[in-house]
C-alpha positions in Angstrom: 0.3 -0.1 0.3 3.1 2.5 1.0 4.3 1.9 -2.8 1.1 2.8 -4.4 0.5 5.4 -2.7 4.2 6.8 -3.3 3.6 6.0 -7.1 -0.1 7.6 -6.9 1.6 11.0 -5.3 3.4 12.1 -8.6 0.4 11.0 -10.3 -1.5 13.8 -8.7 0.8 16.5 -8.9 1.2 16.2 -12.9 -2.5 17.9 -13.5 -1.9 21.3 -11.9 1.9 21.2 -13.1 0.5 20.7 -17.1 -1.5 23.0 -16.4 0.7 25.5 -15.1 2.7 25.0 -18.4 -0.7 25.3 -20.5 -1.7 28.4 -19.3 0.4 30.8 -20.0 0.4 30.5 -23.6 -3.8 30.1 -23.5 -3.5 33.2 -21.9 -1.9 34.8 -24.5 -3.6 33.7 -27.2 -7.0 35.0 -25.8 -5.4 38.1 -24.9 -4.5 39.0 -29.0 -7.9 37.3 -29.7 -9.4 39.9 -28.0 -7.2 42.2 -29.4 -8.3 41.0 -33.0 -12.0 41.7 -32.1 -11.3 45.0 -30.5 -11.9 47.3 -32.9 -15.0 45.7 -34.0 -16.4 46.0 -30.6 -15.7 49.6 -30.4 -17.3 50.4 -33.6 -20.7 48.6 -32.5 -20.6 50.4 -29.2 -20.2 53.6 -31.1 -22.6 53.0 -33.5 -25.3 52.2 -30.9 -24.1 55.4 -28.9 -25.8 57.5 -31.9 -29.4 56.9 -29.7 -27.5 55.8 -26.7 -24.9 53.8 -25.0 -25.4 50.4 -24.1 -23.7 49.4 -20.8 -22.7 46.3 -21.7 -21.3 47.5 -24.7 -19.4 50.4 -23.0 -18.2 47.5 -20.5 -17.0 45.4 -22.8 -14.7 48.2 -24.8 -13.3 49.0 -21.5 -12.0 45.6 -20.6 -11.1 44.8 -24.1 -9.3 48.4 -24.1 -7.3 47.3 -20.9 -6.2 43.9 -22.1 -4.7 45.3 -25.6 -3.1 48.2 -23.7 -1.5 45.4 -21.5 0.2 43.6 -24.6 1.8 46.9 -25.3 4.2 45.1 -22.6 5.3 42.4 -25.0 4.3 43.4 -28.2 4.4 47.0 -28.3 3.9 48.1 -32.1 1.3 45.3 -32.4 -0.4 46.2 -29.6 -0.3 49.7 -30.6 -2.1 49.1 -34.1 -5.0 47.6 -32.4 -5.2 50.3 -29.9 -4.9 52.7 -32.5 -7.7 50.9 -34.7 -10.5 51.1 -32.0 -9.7 54.8 -31.4 -9.9 55.6 -35.7 -13.1 53.2 -35.7 -15.3 55.2 -32.8 -13.8 58.9 -34.3 -15.1 57.1 -37.9 -18.3 56.0 -36.2 -19.1 59.2 -33.4 -17.6 62.6 -35.2 -17.9 64.5 -32.3 -15.1 66.5 -30.3 -15.4 64.6 -27.3 -14.6 61.5 -29.1 -11.8 63.1 -30.8 -9.9 64.4 -27.8 -10.3 60.9 -26.8 -8.9 58.8 -29.4 -5.4 61.8 -28.7 -5.8 60.8 -24.9 -5.6 57.2 -25.7 -2.5 57.6 -28.3 -0.8 60.2 -26.2 -0.8 57.5 -23.0 0.4 54.6 -25.2 2.9 56.8 -26.5 4.1 57.9 -23.2 3.7 54.8 -21.9 6.5 53.1 -24.3 8.4 55.6 -24.2 8.8 55.0 -20.6 9.6 51.3 -20.7 11.1 50.8 -24.2 14.2 51.9 -26.2 14.0 55.1 -28.3 13.5 53.5 -31.2 10.2 51.6 -30.4 8.9 54.9 -29.0 9.9 56.9 -31.6 8.4 54.4 -34.0 5.4 54.4 -32.1 5.2 58.2 -31.3 5.1 58.5 -35.4 2.1 55.7 -35.7 0.2 57.3 -33.4 0.4 60.8 -35.1 -0.4 59.5 -38.7 -2.9 57.5 -37.5 -4.5 60.7 -35.7 -4.2 62.7 -38.0 -5.2 60.9 -40.9 -8.7 60.3 -39.0 -9.4 63.2 -37.9 -9.2 64.7 -41.5 -10.5 61.8 -43.0 -13.9 61.8 -40.0 -13.3 65.7 -38.5 -16.0 66.2 -35.7 -19.4 68.0 -36.3 -18.9 66.5 -40.2 -21.8 64.4 -39.9 -24.5 66.9 -40.8 -27.4 67.4 -43.2 -26.4 68.5 -46.8 -29.8 69.5 -47.9 -30.6 71.7 -45.2 -32.1 75.2 -46.3 -29.7 78.1 -46.1 -27.6 78.1 -43.3 -27.6 81.0 -40.6 -24.9 83.5 -39.8 -21.5 81.4 -39.4 -23.4 78.2 -40.1 -22.3 75.4 -42.6 -24.7 73.1 -44.2 -26.8 73.5 -40.9 -24.1 73.1 -38.4 -21.6 75.0 -36.6 -18.3 74.6 -38.6 -15.6 72.1 -37.2 -12.6 73.4 -35.4 -10.9 70.6 -36.6 -11.1 71.5 -40.2 -11.3 75.3 -40.5 -8.0 74.9 -38.4 -6.0 72.4 -39.8 -2.8 73.9 -38.6 -3.4 74.3 -35.1 -5.0 71.0 -35.0 -1.6 69.3 -36.3 0.6 71.2 -34.0 -2.3 70.4 -31.3 -1.6 66.9 -31.5 2.0 67.0 -32.6 2.7 68.6 -29.2 0.6 66.4 -27.3 2.5 63.3 -28.8 6.0 65.1 -28.1 5.0 66.3 -24.6 4.0 62.5 -23.8 6.8 60.6 -25.3 9.6 63.6 -23.7 7.6 63.0 -20.1 8.1 59.2 -20.9 11.7 59.3 -22.0 12.7 60.9 -19.1 11.5 58.8 -16.6 13.0 55.7 -18.4 16.2 57.8 -18.3 16.1 58.5 -15.1 15.4 54.7 -14.1 18.6 53.8 -16.0 20.4 56.4 -14.5 19.4 55.1 -10.7 19.8 51.7 -11.9 23.5 52.5 -13.2 24.6 54.5 -9.9 23.1 51.3 -8.1 25.5 48.7 -9.8 28.3 51.1 -9.6 27.5 51.3 -6.0 27.5 47.6 -5.4 30.8 47.2 -7.3 32.2 49.9 -5.3 31.0 47.9 -2.1 32.1 44.5 -3.5 35.9 46.3 -4.5 36.3 47.6 -0.8 35.2 44.1 0.8 37.6 42.8 -1.4 40.3 45.0 -0.1 39.5 44.5 3.3 39.7 41.0 3.2 43.3 41.2 1.4 44.5 43.3 4.0 43.2 40.9 6.8 44.6 37.8 4.8 47.7 40.1 4.8 47.7 40.0 8.7 47.1 36.3 8.5 49.9 35.4 6.4 52.2 37.4 8.8 51.1 36.2 11.5 51.8 32.7 9.8 55.5 33.5 8.7 56.0 35.0 12.3 55.3 31.6 13.7 57.9 30.2 11.1 60.5 32.2 11.7 60.2 31.7 15.3 59.9 27.9 15.1 62.9 27.8 12.5 65.0 29.8 14.5 64.6 27.1 17.5 64.9 24.4 15.6 68.0 25.9 14.0 69.6 26.1 17.6 68.2 23.1 19.1 68.7 20.5 16.6 72.0 19.5 18.1 71.4 19.0 21.5 67.3 18.5 21.4 66.5 16.7 18.3 62.7 16.1 19.9 62.4 19.9 20.1 63.9 20.8 16.4 61.2 18.0 14.8 58.3 19.7 17.2 59.5 22.8 15.6 59.7 21.5 12.2 56.4 19.8 12.9 54.9 23.3 13.6 56.1 25.3 10.5 54.9 22.1 8.0 51.2 22.6 9.5 51.4 26.3 9.4 53.0 26.8 6.1 49.9 24.3 4.5 47.0 25.7 6.2 48.2 29.4 5.5 48.9 28.5 1.7 45.5 26.7 1.4 43.9 29.7 2.8 46.2 31.9 0.1 45.3 29.8 -2.4 41.3 29.7 -1.9 40.7 33.3 -1.5 43.3 34.2 -4.3 42.1 32.1 -6.6 38.5 34.0 -6.0 39.9 37.2 -5.7 41.3 36.6 -9.5 37.4 36.5 -11.0 36.2 39.1 -12.7 33.8 41.8 -10.3 31.1 41.2 -12.8 31.0 37.2 -11.9 31.9 38.0 -8.1 28.5 40.7 -8.5 26.1 37.7 -9.8 23.0 37.8 -7.4 24.4 40.7 -5.3 21.9 43.4 -3.6 22.1 46.3 -2.0 22.1 46.0 1.8 22.3 47.8 5.4 25.0 50.0 6.8 28.8 49.4 6.5 31.6 50.6 7.5 35.1 49.6 6.0 37.5 49.7 8.8 41.4 48.6 8.7 42.0 46.1 11.4 44.1 46.9 14.0 44.6 44.5 16.3 45.1 40.3 15.8 42.9 38.6 13.3 39.7 37.7 14.9 37.7 34.5 14.3 34.7 32.6 17.0 36.6 32.2 19.5 35.8 35.9 19.8 32.2 35.7 19.2 31.6 36.4 22.8 33.2 40.0 22.0 30.2 40.3 20.2 27.5 39.6 22.1 29.0 41.7 24.8 28.8 44.3 22.6 25.3 43.3 21.2 24.0 43.3 25.2 25.9 46.9 25.3 23.5 47.8 22.7 20.4 46.4 24.2 20.0 43.2 22.2 20.5 39.7 24.1 22.1 37.3 21.6 21.5 33.4 22.4 24.5 31.6 21.1 24.1 27.8 20.2 26.9 25.2 19.6 25.4 22.3 17.8 28.6 20.2 17.1 30.7 21.6 19.6 33.4 24.1 18.9 36.5 22.8 16.6 39.5 24.9 15.1 38.7 25.9 12.0 41.4 27.1 8.8 41.7 31.4 9.7 40.3 32.5 6.5 36.9 30.0 7.8 37.2 31.3 11.1 37.6 35.2 9.7 35.0 35.1 7.6 32.3 33.2 9.9 33.5 36.1 12.3 32.9 38.8 10.0 29.5 37.5 8.7 28.6 37.1 12.6 29.9 40.6 13.1 28.2 42.3 10.1 24.4 40.3 11.0 24.4 41.3 14.5 25.1 44.7 13.8 22.0 44.9 11.1 20.0 43.2 14.0 21.1 46.3 16.5 20.3 49.0 14.0 17.4 47.7 12.0 15.7 45.2 13.7 14.2 46.8 16.5 13.9 43.7 18.9 15.9 42.9 22.1 16.7 39.2 21.1 18.7 37.4 18.8 19.5 34.0 18.1 22.5 32.7 16.8 23.4 29.1 15.6 27.0 27.7 14.7 27.4 24.4 13.8 30.1 22.3 12.5 29.2 19.9 10.0 31.0 17.1 7.9 32.2 19.4 5.3 30.5 22.5 6.0 29.7 25.4 8.6 26.7 26.4 9.3 26.1 30.4 10.5 22.4 31.2 10.9 21.3 34.7 12.9 18.0 35.4 13.6 15.7 38.0 14.9 12.3 38.3 16.0 12.1 42.1 14.6 10.0 43.8 12.0 11.4 41.6 9.1 11.6 43.5 6.3 15.1 44.2 4.5 17.3 47.0 6.3 16.7 50.1 4.7 20.0 51.9 4.1 22.8 53.4 2.1 25.5 50.8 3.2 26.7 47.3 2.3 26.0 44.7 5.0 24.3 42.0 2.9 26.8 42.8 -0.3 30.1 42.1 1.9 28.7 38.7 3.7 27.6 37.9 0.2 30.9 39.0 -1.3 33.0 36.7 1.6 31.2 33.6 1.1 31.3 33.5 -2.1 34.8 34.0 -2.0 35.1 30.7 -0.1 32.7 28.9 -2.6 30.1 29.2 -0.1 26.0 29.2 -0.1 24.2 32.7 1.5 20.6 33.4 2.1 19.0 36.5 3.6 15.5 37.6 3.8 12.7 37.7 5.8 11.1 34.9 8.1 7.5 33.7 7.2 6.6 33.6 10.8 8.2 37.3 11.4 11.5 38.4 11.7 15.0 38.4 9.8 17.5 35.5 9.0 21.1 35.5 7.7 22.3 31.7 6.8 26.0 31.4 5.7 27.5 27.5 4.7 31.2 27.7 4.4 32.4 24.8 3.3 35.9 23.3 5.3 38.6 21.8 3.2 40.3 18.6 4.1 43.1 19.8 5.5 41.1 21.9 8.1 38.7 19.1 9.1 
């Protein structure tokens, strides 16, 4: 029975997956079908509107207008053709000034949207299409043109029993009005698009600068680690050279220390330098803007997880009580892994203090078979920290340099969670 139940589960879940794959093309087909019938529905709506508009037809026209307008996001120029056809049929069937203004309004909105969301070549083509369609329709079917030519002698200032149309009598002003409206809409939309592009460029540059600053800080800390290791090697080498004849056991211990220290340092140096040689564009993939972050040059021995109590004390002084758990116990780590773990905890706790708005926080550091797991959770506001710094970028970059995995985001039950998995090389296990 268990096997049959296990085999039935995929069959039960296959239907929703198939429906999910089929729905997008079906939705697109229905939208374009609505675009095709849109001009006809508009024509019928305004044709019946001569004796009074029907509410259902008006609602159908409005709904189809929204459908055609939504297609501007995917296929802007074909969708604009259907949108203009609908507006032209309305002007053709009901020659009133209000309808002519409505046609111009539709074209202006479409051109402004395309100028704000599409490349300049597409938006310029759309503006020319709208200008041509509106101009031809307004001169071919001018407002107030549906007058009775058999009427008697018209009064003073009347033509065929009707007031002369301003669209017909002032051709130059009509052209200028349409052109100015479309140009103004295009300029507003284009300006909006350029501002967004400029803001995106600034964000990309700021992220790149944050990554560069973080790499420089990592390089300085790596220098400190190497300098410390070389100092140990030099001291042990001096001890070994002095006692090699009188105390061979001590000399052997010194050589063993030199070997272990050099291997550990070379392994950490190799991992970090290989990562630092990657192009910035590769390292920046998936990076995001984040909270306040300061570039501080280390002035003391390289910190590690052994100094986590200092972070806990600092957070407590700021009003946040940190609960630290070590599910796998404490074990020695390679210097670069130990430093990265400390910096991740330091930045995450700083974010909790500055942005979470809570007085408690939970930290879990677990040494697994081939990786180190770090989790920081709080029960605060839960949103992404607001600010102009780059703390999350720095943490993500540190994890990426060590070929680990990093996640950060609000928790479903509330609060915020930062998690990092750092692979531990075999020589550090």
